[in-house]
C-alpha positions as a LaTeX table, in Angstrom:
\begin{tabular}{lrrr}
\hline
Residue & $x$ (\AA) & $y$ (\AA) & $z$ (\AA) \\
\hline
Met1 & 1.66 & $-10.41$ & $-0.61$ \\
Glu2 & 4.98 & $-8.61$ & 0.34 \\
Ile3 & 5.44 & $-5.14$ & 2.61 \\
Thr4 & 8.34 & $-3.60$ & 2.79 \\
Pro5 & 9.22 & 0.13 & 3.79 \\
Leu6 & 10.28 & 2.64 & 1.00 \\
Gly7 & 12.22 & 5.27 & 2.36 \\
Asp8 & 11.06 & 7.24 & 5.70 \\
Ser9 & 7.19 & 7.71 & 4.64 \\
Ala10 & 5.80 & 4.93 & 2.45 \\
Leu11 & 5.72 & 1.18 & 2.03 \\
Leu12 & 5.80 & $-0.90$ & $-1.06$ \\
Ile13 & 3.19 & $-3.76$ & $-1.58$ \\
Arg14 & 3.93 & $-5.96$ & $-3.74$ \\
Val15 & 1.02 & $-8.11$ & $-4.99$ \\
Ala16 & 3.38 & $-9.93$ & $-7.50$ \\
Glu17 & 6.59 & $-11.18$ & $-8.46$ \\
Asn18 & 6.23 & $-10.88$ & $-12.33$ \\
Phe19 & 4.19 & $-8.90$ & $-14.48$ \\
Asp20 & 4.83 & $-10.69$ & $-17.80$ \\
Asp21 & 3.59 & $-14.27$ & $-17.08$ \\
Ala22 & $-0.32$ & $-12.84$ & $-16.56$ \\
Pro23 & $-0.22$ & $-8.95$ & $-17.27$ \\
Thr24 & $-4.07$ & $-8.78$ & $-16.95$ \\
Asp25 & $-4.63$ & $-10.95$ & $-13.80$ \\
Val26 & $-1.37$ & $-8.97$ & $-12.29$ \\
Leu27 & $-2.81$ & $-5.74$ & $-13.26$ \\
Asn28 & $-6.57$ & $-6.65$ & $-11.52$ \\
Lys29 & $-4.83$ & $-7.52$ & $-8.39$ \\
Val30 & $-2.71$ & $-4.01$ & $-8.47$ \\
Leu31 & $-6.16$ & $-2.15$ & $-9.32$ \\
Ala32 & $-7.77$ & $-4.38$ & $-6.47$ \\
Thr33 & $-4.96$ & $-3.70$ & $-3.93$ \\
Lys34 & $-5.29$ & 0.40 & $-5.14$ \\
His35 & $-9.14$ & 0.56 & $-4.37$ \\
Ala36 & $-9.22$ & $-1.59$ & $-1.33$ \\
Leu37 & $-6.37$ & 1.04 & 0.53 \\
Glu38 & $-8.22$ & 3.93 & $-0.94$ \\
Ala39 & $-11.53$ & 2.67 & 0.73 \\
Ala40 & $-9.89$ & 1.62 & 4.02 \\
Gln41 & $-9.01$ & 5.47 & 4.46 \\
Ile42 & $-6.13$ & 5.13 & 6.29 \\
Pro43 & $-5.12$ & 8.22 & 8.79 \\
Gly44 & $-2.21$ & 10.16 & 7.35 \\
Val45 & $-2.05$ & 8.27 & 3.75 \\
Val46 & $-1.77$ & 11.21 & 1.24 \\
Glu47 & $-1.28$ & 9.25 & $-2.04$ \\
Val48 & $-1.54$ & 5.30 & $-2.88$ \\
Ala49 & 0.45 & 4.88 & $-6.38$ \\
Pro50 & $-0.32$ & 1.45 & $-8.35$ \\
Ala51 & 2.83 & 0.18 & $-10.80$ \\
Tyr52 & 3.32 & $-3.01$ & $-12.71$ \\
Thr53 & 3.24 & $-5.30$ & $-9.43$ \\
Thr54 & 3.80 & $-2.63$ & $-6.82$ \\
Val55 & 1.47 & $-0.10$ & $-4.92$ \\
Ala56 & 3.21 & 2.17 & $-2.82$ \\
Leu57 & 1.32 & 4.24 & 0.12 \\
Phe58 & 2.54 & 6.86 & 0.89 \\
Val59 & 1.83 & 9.07 & 4.69 \\
Ile60 & 2.18 & 12.69 & 5.92 \\
Arg61 & 5.63 & 12.73 & 7.74 \\
Ser62 & 4.18 & 14.57 & 10.48 \\
Ala63 & 1.01 & 12.55 & 11.06 \\
Arg64 & 3.85 & 9.01 & 11.03 \\
Ser65 & 5.97 & 11.27 & 13.71 \\
Thr66 & 2.59 & 11.97 & 16.06 \\
Gln67 & 0.48 & 9.28 & 15.68 \\
Gly68 & 2.93 & 6.63 & 16.71 \\
Pro69 & 5.05 & 3.69 & 14.64 \\
Trp70 & 3.19 & 4.52 & 10.92 \\
Ser71 & 4.12 & 0.94 & 9.44 \\
Lys72 & 2.11 & $-0.55$ & 12.40 \\
Met73 & $-0.39$ & 2.37 & 11.53 \\
Phe74 & $-0.61$ & 1.21 & 7.92 \\
Leu75 & $-0.47$ & $-2.61$ & 8.47 \\
Asp76 & $-3.83$ & $-1.73$ & 11.32 \\
Gly77 & $-5.61$ & $-0.26$ & 8.30 \\
Leu78 & $-4.60$ & $-2.96$ & 6.05 \\
Ser79 & $-5.67$ & $-5.53$ & 7.83 \\
Asn80 & $-9.38$ & $-3.42$ & 8.08 \\
Gly81 & $-9.45$ & $-2.49$ & 5.00 \\
Phe82 & $-8.92$ & $-6.10$ & 2.88 \\
Ser83 & $-7.49$ & $-9.33$ & 3.09 \\
\hline
\end{tabular}
């Protein structure tokens, strides 16, 4: 799993490199990641958007600016929500 910034108010979580080799497995990983992120109830998250091999996590800009480093907040929420 790779986590990278997506603009100034989101993170992109890549759960697989290639969709074509095992589409069912990749879809299951993407959906499991989406559900785990939603269940983690990370403060400031306004949308969890799945795609082919990634899940984007969007945050309210005001939450990001008032609660300290937003990427650390997300990563802390991620580690509490799933492995």
